[in-house]
C-alpha positions in Angstrom: 127.7 47.4 98.5 128.7 47.4 102.2 129.7 43.9 103.3 129.6 43.1 107.0 130.7 39.8 108.5 129.2 38.1 111.5 131.4 35.8 113.6 129.7 32.5 113.2 131.6 30.2 115.7 128.9 30.2 118.4 125.9 32.2 119.5 123.1 34.0 117.7 124.9 35.0 114.5 122.0 34.0 112.3 119.8 36.7 113.9 122.4 39.4 113.3 122.7 38.3 109.6 119.0 38.7 109.2 119.0 42.1 110.8 121.8 43.2 108.5 120.0 42.0 105.5 117.0 44.1 106.5 119.2 47.2 106.6 120.3 46.6 103.0 123.9 45.4 103.4 125.5 42.2 102.5 126.0 39.9 105.5 128.4 37.0 105.5 129.3 34.4 108.1 132.9 34.4 109.3 134.5 31.1 110.5 138.0 31.2 109.1 140.7 33.9 108.6 140.2 34.0 104.8 136.5 34.9 105.4 137.7 38.3 106.7 138.9 39.3 103.2 136.8 42.0 101.6 134.8 42.8 104.7 134.0 46.4 105.7 133.1 45.6 109.3 132.4 42.7 111.7 129.8 41.8 114.4 130.8 39.5 117.3 127.4 38.1 118.6 126.2 37.1 121.9 126.8 33.6 123.2 129.2 32.2 125.7 132.3 34.4 126.0 134.8 31.7 127.1 133.6 29.4 124.3 133.9 32.2 121.7 137.4 33.1 122.9 138.5 29.4 122.8 137.1 29.0 119.2 138.8 32.2 118.0 142.1 30.7 119.0 141.2 27.2 117.6 140.2 28.7 114.2 143.2 31.0 114.0 141.0 34.1 114.1 142.3 35.6 117.4 145.4 37.4 116.1 144.0 38.7 112.8 140.9 40.0 114.5 142.9 41.5 117.3 145.1 43.3 114.8 142.2 44.6 112.7 140.1 45.8 115.6 143.0 47.6 117.2 143.8 49.2 113.9 140.4 50.7 113.5 138.4 48.0 111.7 134.7 48.6 112.6 133.8 45.9 115.1 130.6 45.6 117.2 130.3 43.2 120.1 126.9 42.4 121.6 126.7 40.8 125.0 129.4 38.1 125.0 130.9 40.0 122.0 131.4 43.0 124.2 133.4 40.9 126.6 135.5 39.7 123.7 136.2 43.3 122.7 137.0 44.6 126.2 140.5 45.4 127.3 139.5 44.4 130.9 137.4 41.3 131.3 138.1 39.7 134.7 137.2 36.1 134.9 137.7 35.4 131.2 140.2 32.5 131.3 141.4 32.9 127.7 142.8 35.8 125.7 140.4 38.1 123.9 140.8 40.9 121.4 141.4 43.5 124.2 140.8 46.3 121.7 138.3 48.6 123.4 139.2 50.7 126.4 136.4 49.4 128.6 136.2 47.1 131.7 133.3 44.7 131.9 131.7 42.5 134.5 130.5 39.1 133.1 127.0 37.8 134.0 126.3 41.0 136.0 122.5 40.4 136.1 122.6 36.7 137.1 121.7 33.5 135.2 119.4 32.8 132.2 116.3 33.0 134.4 117.1 36.6 135.3 116.8 37.7 131.7 114.7 40.8 131.1 113.7 43.5 128.5 113.6 47.2 129.2 113.1 50.4 127.2 116.4 52.1 126.8 117.0 55.8 125.9 119.7 55.9 123.3 120.1 59.5 121.8 122.6 58.2 119.2 120.0 56.1 117.4 117.2 58.6 117.8 113.5 58.0 118.2 111.6 56.2 120.9 113.3 54.1 123.7 115.0 51.0 122.3 113.6 47.6 123.5 116.8 46.2 125.0 116.9 42.4 125.7 119.4 41.3 128.4 120.3 37.6 128.6 123.1 36.7 131.1 124.4 40.1 130.2 127.6 41.9 131.2 127.8 45.5 132.2 130.4 48.0 131.3 131.9 49.0 134.6 134.5 51.5 133.4 135.3 53.4 130.2 138.5 55.1 129.0 138.7 58.8 128.1 138.1 58.2 124.4 135.0 56.1 125.0 131.6 57.6 124.4 128.8 56.2 126.6 125.7 55.7 124.5 123.2 54.3 127.0 122.7 53.6 130.7 120.1 51.8 132.7 118.0 53.8 135.2 120.5 52.9 137.9 123.2 54.6 135.8 124.9 51.3 134.8 126.5 51.6 131.4 125.2 49.2 128.8 126.3 50.6 125.4 129.5 52.5 124.4 131.5 53.5 121.4 135.2 54.1 120.9 135.9 55.3 117.4 135.0 52.4 115.1 134.3 50.0 118.0 130.9 49.5 119.5 129.9 47.4 122.5 126.3 46.7 123.7 125.5 44.6 126.8 122.1 43.6 125.3 120.9 41.8 122.1 119.5 44.2 119.5 119.3 41.3 117.0 116.5 39.7 119.1 114.1 42.5 118.4 112.4 43.8 115.3 114.0 47.2 115.9 117.0 47.5 113.5 118.2 51.0 114.6 121.4 49.7 116.2 122.2 47.7 113.1 121.6 50.9 111.0 123.8 52.8 113.5 126.7 50.3 113.1 126.3 50.4 109.3 126.7 54.2 109.4 129.8 53.7 111.6 131.2 51.3 108.9 130.5 53.7 106.1 132.0 56.6 108.1 135.2 54.7 108.7 135.6 54.0 105.0 135.5 57.7 104.1 138.8 59.6 103.6 139.7 61.9 106.4 139.1 65.6 105.7 142.0 67.1 103.9 143.5 63.7 103.0 144.5 63.0 99.4 
């Protein structure tokens, strides 16, 4: 059975775990380096990016997660988690994973009172527009040549992207009843576990 961890240091990790359970995979909370053993993928939830970065260091998770994500371990960052994944995150006062070739702008939409929900067209997950919830959200300002843009707002701002086994979303899919993004990440995890064509 596919086993996906949810970083449980701060933020809305419980909601991600529930969404994963609905998709039929085993979800486990990650707080220490030994909790990474046996995982097939990891979700870094929304929360407060500087707090998450500080706790990654305090709990000795920064270096093992950085090494894994840079080596192709499937990792999905939502909202603050996208900031933790980004190679370029101006204003973040602590080291992050810097694994995904994107540049982000923190709190791009303003404060908590400026939160909003909007239907988002995401061809990669199919179906009707996705109900994207933005809370003190970042935006993806720039992407590298190997990064695939998955979704943009009507003003062309990038809010979801993928680079190989890494996924970043500016919004909070776990705060909706729509599990298509969690299904999409689970497919990414399974694809990454398959042998490459022609390998022995």
